Every structure is written in structure tokens, then in C-alpha cells.
C-alpha positions in Angstrom: -3.5 -8.3 0.1 -5.9 -7.6 2.9 -9.5 -8.0 2.0 -10.8 -5.5 4.5 -9.4 -2.7 2.4 -11.7 -3.6 -0.5 -14.8 -2.8 1.5 -13.5 0.7 2.2 -13.3 1.5 -1.5 -16.6 0.4 -3.0 -16.9 3.5 -5.2 -13.7 2.7 -7.1 -13.3 0.6 -10.2 -11.6 -2.8 -9.7 -8.5 -1.6 -11.5 -8.1 1.6 -9.4 -8.9 -0.3 -6.3 -6.2 -2.9 -7.0 -3.7 -0.1 -7.7 -4.5 1.5 -4.3 -4.3 -1.8 -2.5 -0.9 -2.5 -4.0 0.2 1.0 -3.0 -1.0 0.5 0.6 0.6 -2.9 0.6 4.0 -1.6 -0.5 3.7 1.4 2.0 3.0 -1.0 4.8 5.9 -3.2 3.9 8.1 -0.1 3.8 6.9 1.0 7.3 7.6 -2.4 8.7 11.0 -2.5 7.3 13.6 -0.5 9.3 16.5 -1.2 7.0 18.5 1.9 5.8 17.4 1.4 2.2 13.8 1.6 3.1 14.4 4.8 5.2 16.2 6.4 2.3 13.3 5.5 0.0 10.7 6.9 2.4 12.4 10.3 2.6 12.7 10.7 -1.1 
């Protein structure tokens, strides 16, 4: 996971921060993936 995101969330607890990082990470993966399955997932 990108370290730069951690510096944007100094006010959050480590657990919440990790959860948000994982969410961003999965969202970025989804945006970079143009397969039909990912598009279907994005619209849901």
C-alpha cells in the first residue's frame, strides 16, 4: 500500500487508517482493471 496516503490521515486511528488504505487500494485496482467483471462491480 502507498505510504503517502498515511500522511493524509494523521487524525485517524491505525485501524481505521488501514481500513481506508485497503479501500483505496481496492478501488484503484478496480479503476485500473477494465475487465467486464470489474465494470459490473463498479456499477453495483
